[in-house]
C-alpha positions as CSV (number, residue, x, y, z in Angstrom):
1,F,19.6,-16.0,-30.7
2,S,22.1,-18.7,-30.2
3,R,22.3,-22.6,-29.6
4,E,22.1,-21.2,-25.7
5,D,18.9,-19.7,-26.0
6,E,17.7,-23.5,-27.2
7,L,16.3,-25.1,-24.2
8,N,14.7,-28.0,-25.5
9,C,12.3,-28.1,-22.9
10,G,9.6,-29.9,-24.8
11,G,7.1,-27.8,-23.6
12,C,5.7,-27.1,-26.9
13,G,4.9,-30.4,-27.6
14,Y,7.9,-30.5,-29.9
15,D,11.5,-32.7,-29.8
16,S,13.5,-29.3,-29.7
17,C,13.2,-25.8,-30.7
18,R,14.9,-26.2,-34.1
19,A,11.8,-28.5,-34.7
20,F,9.3,-26.2,-33.2
21,A,10.7,-23.4,-35.2
22,E,10.3,-25.3,-38.6
23,A,6.6,-25.9,-37.4
24,L,6.1,-22.1,-36.8
25,V,7.6,-21.0,-40.1
26,S,5.5,-23.8,-42.0
27,Q,2.0,-22.2,-39.8
28,K,1.9,-25.5,-38.1
29,A,2.3,-24.0,-34.5
30,E,2.2,-21.0,-33.3
31,R,4.3,-18.7,-30.7
32,S,1.9,-19.0,-27.9
33,M,3.0,-22.7,-27.7
34,C,6.1,-21.9,-26.5
35,V,6.2,-22.0,-22.3
36,T,9.7,-19.8,-22.4
37,Y,8.2,-17.3,-24.6
38,M,5.0,-16.6,-22.8
39,R,6.8,-16.8,-19.6
40,K,9.0,-13.6,-20.9
41,L,6.2,-11.9,-22.1
42,A,4.4,-12.2,-19.1
43,L,7.0,-10.7,-16.9
44,K,7.9,-8.0,-19.6
45,K,4.2,-7.0,-19.2
46,A,4.3,-7.6,-15.0
47,N,6.9,-5.1,-15.5
48,A,5.9,-2.6,-17.4
49,L,2.8,-2.6,-15.0
50,L,4.9,-2.3,-12.0
51,Q,6.7,0.3,-13.0
52,K,3.5,2.5,-14.2
53,M,2.0,2.0,-10.4
54,P,1.7,5.2,-8.9
55,S,2.2,3.4,-5.9
56,A,5.8,2.1,-4.7
57,V,5.9,-1.6,-4.6
58,V,9.0,-3.7,-3.8
59,I,9.6,-7.3,-3.3
60,V,12.0,-8.8,-1.2
61,N,13.6,-12.6,-0.8
62,E,13.9,-14.5,2.4
63,A,17.0,-12.7,3.1
64,M,15.7,-9.3,3.1
65,R,17.3,-8.0,-0.1
66,I,15.0,-6.2,-3.0
67,L,14.2,-8.4,-5.7
68,E,11.8,-6.0,-7.8
69,F,10.8,-2.5,-7.2
70,N,9.4,0.4,-9.3
71,G,10.3,4.2,-9.6
72,A,8.0,5.0,-7.3
73,F,9.9,3.1,-4.4
74,A,13.1,4.6,-5.8
75,R,11.8,7.9,-5.8
76,L,10.6,7.5,-2.1
77,F,13.2,5.2,-0.7
78,G,16.1,5.3,-2.4
79,R,17.2,8.6,-3.4
80,E,20.9,7.7,-2.3
81,K,20.7,4.7,-4.3
82,V,19.7,6.6,-7.2
83,P,22.5,7.8,-9.9
84,T,22.4,11.3,-10.4
85,E,22.9,11.4,-14.6
86,G,19.8,9.4,-15.6
87,G,20.8,5.5,-15.3
88,A,18.6,3.3,-13.9
89,P,17.8,3.4,-10.0
90,F,20.0,0.3,-8.7
91,L,18.5,-1.3,-5.8
92,E,18.4,-5.1,-6.7
93,G,20.3,-7.1,-4.0
94,V,20.2,-4.1,-1.5
95,L,18.8,-4.8,2.1
96,L,15.5,-3.7,2.8
97,A,16.4,-2.2,6.1
98,E,19.0,0.3,4.5
99,V,16.4,2.0,2.4
100,M,13.4,1.9,4.3
101,P,12.4,2.4,7.6
102,F,9.7,-0.4,7.3
103,A,11.6,-3.6,6.7
104,A,10.6,-4.9,10.6
105,L,7.0,-5.4,8.8
106,F,7.9,-7.3,5.7
107,H,10.4,-9.7,7.8
108,S,7.2,-10.2,10.1
109,V,4.8,-11.3,7.1
110,L,8.2,-13.4,6.0
111,K,8.6,-15.6,9.4
112,S,4.6,-15.6,10.0
113,G,3.9,-16.6,6.4
114,Q,0.8,-14.4,6.9
115,E,-1.3,-13.6,3.5
116,V,-1.8,-10.0,3.5
117,V,-0.9,-7.4,6.3
118,E,-2.2,-3.6,6.1
119,R,-1.2,-1.2,8.3
120,D,-0.8,2.8,8.3
121,L,2.5,4.2,8.7
122,R,4.3,7.6,9.1
123,H,7.5,8.3,7.1
124,Q,8.9,11.9,7.5
125,N,6.2,14.3,6.7
126,A,4.2,11.7,5.2
127,I,1.7,8.9,5.8
128,F,1.5,5.7,4.2
129,H,-1.2,2.5,3.7
130,A,1.0,-0.4,3.4
131,T,-0.5,-3.8,2.3
132,I,2.7,-6.7,2.4
133,F,1.4,-10.0,1.1
134,T,2.9,-13.3,0.4
135,I,4.2,-14.3,-3.1
136,E,6.1,-17.3,-1.8
137,K,5.5,-18.5,1.7
138,H,8.4,-18.1,3.9
139,S,10.7,-17.1,0.8
140,V,9.2,-14.0,-0.9
141,V,7.2,-11.1,-0.2
142,G,5.8,-7.9,-1.6
143,G,4.7,-4.6,-0.9
144,I,2.5,-1.7,-2.3
145,L,3.0,1.6,-0.4
146,Q,0.3,4.3,-1.1
147,D,0.3,7.8,-0.2
148,I,-2.5,8.7,2.0
149,T,-1.2,12.1,3.4
150,E,-3.9,13.9,1.6
151,P,-6.7,12.6,2.5
152,A,-5.5,12.0,5.9
153,V,-4.4,15.9,6.6
154,R,-7.9,16.7,5.4
155,K,-9.7,14.4,7.8
156,E,-7.6,15.8,10.4
157,Q,-8.5,19.3,9.1
158,V,-12.5,18.3,9.2
159,I,-11.9,17.1,12.9
160,S,-10.0,20.7,13.7
161,K,-12.7,22.6,12.4
162,A,-15.8,20.3,13.9
163,R,-13.9,21.0,17.3
164,E,-13.5,25.2,16.7
165,V,-17.4,25.0,16.2
166,I,-18.0,23.1,19.7
167,Q,-15.6,25.5,21.2
168,R,-16.8,28.9,20.2
169,S,-20.8,27.7,20.7
170,L,-20.3,26.0,23.9
171,A,-21.1,29.3,25.7
172,T,-23.5,30.4,23.3
173,T,-25.4,27.1,23.7
174,Q,-25.3,26.9,27.6
175,E,-27.0,30.6,27.7
176,I,-29.7,29.4,25.7
177,A,-30.0,26.1,27.1
178,R,-33.1,27.3,29.0
179,L,-34.7,28.1,25.6
180,L,-33.9,25.6,23.7
181,G,-33.9,22.6,26.2
182,E,-33.1,19.5,24.8
183,N,-32.3,20.7,21.0
184,A,-29.5,22.5,22.3
185,A,-27.7,19.0,24.0
186,E,-28.8,17.7,20.3
187,S,-26.8,20.1,18.2
188,E,-23.7,19.8,20.3
189,I,-24.2,15.9,20.1
190,T,-24.6,16.2,16.2
191,L,-21.4,18.1,16.1
192,N,-19.6,15.6,18.3
193,S,-21.3,12.9,16.3
194,I,-18.9,14.5,13.2
195,I,-16.0,14.0,15.0
196,E,-16.6,10.7,16.4
197,S,-17.0,9.2,12.6
198,F,-13.6,10.7,11.5
199,T,-11.4,9.8,14.8
200,P,-10.5,6.1,14.8
201,A,-12.2,4.4,17.9
202,K,-10.4,3.5,20.5
203,P,-11.0,-0.4,21.8
204,E,-8.8,-0.3,24.8
205,E,-11.0,2.7,26.1
206,P,-14.7,1.8,26.6
207,R,-16.9,4.8,25.7
208,Q,-18.5,7.3,28.5
209,E,-22.1,7.4,27.8
210,R,-23.0,11.0,28.8
211,D,-26.7,12.4,30.0
212,W,-27.0,15.4,28.7
213,R,-30.4,16.2,30.2
214,T,-28.5,16.2,33.1
215,L,-25.5,18.3,31.8
216,Y,-27.8,20.9,30.6
217,K,-30.3,21.1,33.8
218,R,-30.0,23.8,36.1
């Protein structure tokens, strides 16, 4: 430490950093009384947590330049900016629009001052659930992007399989409809309900009701 490190802010209750240090040595004070020390400690812990998060995290300022980011973000969006020989990725100060295609969403939150905005976004062959949140209104916003590709793919596979079952069994269902009556219609309704439960609703398209009794009546 040097004299430049002595802020003498008085936050600890002592007139100077040296007076606080003397009290600390005399066990009349504790390190936690130093506001600057506690702020640095909190920042260190927050940064460690940020780097360990599996989701991509980025924080930008009002000029849409990157202030903070973690390794997951650098691996996903900053490949061209990451040194090839093990150095720390250099993205600080870079315009967000230069490294990722979702910059407009961050800019929208900056302008509107919304607390939290959530979206599902596609990037190359991946699907991300993005949570954009305000840190300082109209000044600093952060974003967390979670890769949900695998769950989304599984959902699409379930929908596809359910549709295959309906298509393959439709002819048989029609043939035995006279024997099964309403039960055959109910079987197809059940399969359709599985698809509907996995398929996002389209509010702009009103749902059409079907009279299955009329459909299978001959």
